[in-house]
C-alpha positions in Angstrom: 25.5 110.2 23.7 25.5 114.0 23.1 27.7 114.4 26.2 30.3 112.1 24.7 30.5 114.2 21.5 30.5 117.4 23.6 33.5 116.1 25.5 35.1 115.0 22.3 34.7 118.5 20.8 36.2 120.0 24.0 39.2 117.7 23.8 39.6 118.0 20.0 42.3 120.6 20.4 44.4 118.2 22.5 44.0 115.3 20.0 46.8 115.2 17.4 46.9 111.5 16.4 44.2 109.0 15.4 45.2 106.7 18.2 44.2 109.4 20.7 40.7 109.5 19.1 40.5 105.7 19.4 41.8 105.9 23.0 39.2 108.6 23.8 36.3 106.5 22.5 37.6 103.4 24.2 37.7 105.2 27.5 34.2 106.5 26.9 33.1 103.0 25.9 34.7 101.5 29.1 33.0 104.3 31.2 29.7 103.5 29.5 30.2 99.7 30.2 31.0 100.5 33.9 27.8 102.6 34.1 25.8 99.8 32.5 27.3 97.2 34.9 26.6 99.6 37.8 23.0 99.9 36.6 22.6 96.2 36.2 24.0 95.6 39.8 21.6 98.3 41.1 18.7 96.7 39.2 19.5 93.2 40.5 19.7 94.5 44.1 16.4 96.3 43.7 14.9 93.1 42.2 16.1 91.1 45.2 14.8 93.7 47.6 11.4 93.6 45.7 11.4 89.8 45.9 11.9 90.0 49.7 9.2 92.6 50.1 6.8 90.5 48.0 7.6 87.4 50.1 7.0 89.4 53.3 3.8 90.8 51.9 2.6 87.3 51.1 3.5 86.0 54.5 1.6 88.9 56.1 -1.4 88.2 53.9 -1.3 84.6 55.0 -1.1 85.6 58.7 -4.0 88.0 58.1 -6.1 85.2 56.6 -5.2 82.9 59.4 -6.1 85.5 62.0 -9.4 86.2 60.2 -10.3 82.5 60.2 -9.4 82.3 63.9 -11.5 85.4 64.6 -14.4 83.9 62.7 -14.0 80.6 64.6 -13.9 82.4 67.9 -17.0 84.5 67.0 -18.8 81.3 66.1 -17.8 79.7 69.4 -18.9 82.8 71.3 -22.3 82.8 69.5 -22.6 79.0 70.1 -21.8 79.5 73.8 -24.2 82.5 74.1 -26.9 80.4 72.5 -26.2 77.5 74.8 -26.2 79.8 77.8 -29.5 81.4 76.8 -30.9 77.9 76.2 -29.8 76.8 79.7 -31.4 79.9 81.2 -34.7 79.2 79.4 -34.6 75.6 80.6 -34.0 76.8 84.2 -36.7 79.4 84.0 -39.2 76.9 82.5 -38.3 74.3 85.1 -38.7 76.8 87.9 -42.1 77.8 86.6 -43.1 74.1 86.1 -41.9 72.9 89.5 -43.6 75.5 91.6 -44.7 73.5 94.6 -48.0 74.4 96.2 -49.2 73.3 99.5 -51.8 70.5 99.5 -55.3 71.6 100.1 -57.1 68.3 100.6 -55.7 64.8 101.2 -57.5 61.5 100.8 -56.6 58.8 103.3 -57.3 55.2 102.3 -58.1 53.1 105.4 -57.6 49.3 105.6 -61.3 48.6 105.5 -61.4 50.4 102.0 -63.0 53.6 103.1 -61.6 57.0 102.0 -61.4 59.7 104.5 -60.8 63.3 103.4 -58.4 65.3 105.6 -56.6 68.6 105.7 -52.9 68.3 105.4 -50.5 69.6 108.0 -49.0 73.0 107.2 -45.3 73.1 106.3 -44.6 69.5 106.9 -41.0 69.9 105.6 -38.6 72.6 106.6 -38.3 75.4 104.1 -34.6 75.0 103.6 -35.1 71.3 102.9 -37.8 72.1 100.3 -35.5 74.6 98.6 -32.7 72.1 98.5 -35.1 69.5 97.0 -36.2 72.0 94.3 -32.6 73.0 93.4 -31.6 69.3 93.2 -34.7 68.6 91.0 -33.8 71.5 88.7 -30.2 70.2 88.5 -31.4 66.7 87.7 -33.7 67.9 84.9 -30.8 70.0 83.3 -28.5 67.0 83.6 -31.1 64.8 81.8 -31.3 67.4 79.0 -27.5 67.4 78.8 -27.4 63.6 78.7 -30.0 63.5 76.0 -28.0 66.0 73.9 -24.8 64.0 74.5 -26.6 60.8 73.4 -27.8 62.5 70.3 -24.3 63.8 69.5 -22.9 60.3 70.1 -25.4 58.8 67.7 -24.4 61.4 65.1 -20.7 60.6 65.6 -21.4 56.8 65.3 -23.2 57.4 62.0 -20.3 59.5 60.7 -17.8 56.9 61.8 -19.8 54.2 60.1 -20.0 56.3 56.9 -16.2 56.9 57.0 -15.5 53.2 57.4 -17.9 52.5 54.5 -16.1 55.0 52.3 -12.7 53.5 53.0 
């Protein structure tokens, strides 16, 4: 506002008529209105830009949340798999310790007349590779039984959940 009056004072020597004063202030008013319009346009552009930045910020936050949930899910899956793997290793170790086959020391032979004759068994009746194959198959069979029992338990849980869902609907 002070600048307008300073310019008016500088141009006062040139002003002879009242219409020149009116024209001077109308020009200043138009310039002021143009500046206000320019500021309004600038403000609206900045607001639009700010809206875009906020929308981008929200989308990035959503992506971060989604990524965090995926990461947590993957970590939970890894922990579950590690637990399952260690459980399987424990089962295998326990089965190997349980199934340690020792050679027979004494054998009782039942004869047709009802008598029992003690005898010493033959050494290494089966070939060693056949025995190892038998042991590995036995271990595999036991692990498959454990897996089958776990699957049966999970199926029973799912059946109960399905029954509950049907009951609720």
